[in-house]
Structure formats: structure tokens, C-alpha cells
C-alpha positions as CSV (number, residue, x, y, z in Angstrom):
1,M,-4.2,-5.1,-9.1
2,P,-1.1,-7.2,-9.2
3,V,0.5,-8.0,-5.8
4,E,4.0,-9.4,-5.3
5,R,6.1,-10.5,-2.4
6,T,9.8,-9.8,-2.4
7,E,12.5,-8.9,0.0
8,Y,15.0,-6.0,0.6
9,K,18.2,-6.6,2.5
10,G,16.7,-9.9,3.9
11,N,13.4,-8.3,5.0
12,P,10.0,-9.3,3.5
13,L,8.1,-6.7,1.4
14,I,4.8,-6.6,-0.3
15,V,4.5,-4.7,-3.6
16,L,1.2,-3.3,-4.8
17,K,0.9,-2.3,-8.5
18,R,-1.9,-0.5,-10.4
19,N,-1.1,-2.8,-13.3
20,E,1.7,-5.0,-14.6
21,E,3.5,-2.1,-16.3
22,D,3.3,0.2,-13.2
23,K,6.7,2.0,-13.1
24,Y,6.3,3.2,-9.5
25,P,4.8,0.4,-7.4
26,F,4.0,0.9,-3.7
27,S,6.0,-1.4,-1.5
28,F,6.3,-1.7,2.3
29,G,7.3,-4.1,5.0
30,V,5.6,-5.7,8.0
31,G,6.0,-2.6,10.2
32,K,4.2,-0.3,7.8
33,A,1.7,-3.0,7.0
34,R,0.8,-3.1,10.7
35,L,0.5,0.7,10.8
36,I,-1.8,0.7,7.8
37,L,-4.0,-2.0,9.4
38,E,-4.2,-0.2,12.7
39,N,-5.3,3.0,10.9
40,L,-7.4,1.5,8.1
41,E,-10.6,3.4,9.1
42,E,-8.8,6.7,9.1
43,I,-7.4,5.9,5.7
44,K,-10.8,5.1,4.4
45,K,-12.2,8.4,5.8
46,F,-9.3,10.3,4.2
47,V,-10.0,8.8,0.7
48,A,-13.8,9.4,1.0
49,E,-13.2,13.1,2.0
50,I,-10.8,13.7,-0.9
51,E,-13.1,12.0,-3.4
52,K,-16.1,13.9,-2.2
53,A,-14.2,17.2,-2.6
54,A,-13.1,16.4,-6.1
């Protein structure tokens, strides 16, 4: 998965793409990155539950 670093209005962002042609990449800054890291286990549980139900 391609990962890029950029900025928006002077603030650093990380951009996650499914592939190079991804029209709708997922981008976020440091604040949301911290929130994701603090809740990584819950995110993993969420994904596992949804995949199990599918």
C-alpha cells in the first residue's frame, strides 16, 4: 500500500492509498494518528467482528 507524506495549511499529513490509482485516499494528521494508535486494539477487534459476520 503506497504511503505518502504531505501537508495541508502547513500541517503534516500522512496519506494511505490502496494502490497508486486510489481516487479516495485516507489522510490524517498527528492528532488523529495518536488517536488511532491509542485505540489500535479496539480497531482490530472491530475489523475482526465485521469480517467474521460477513
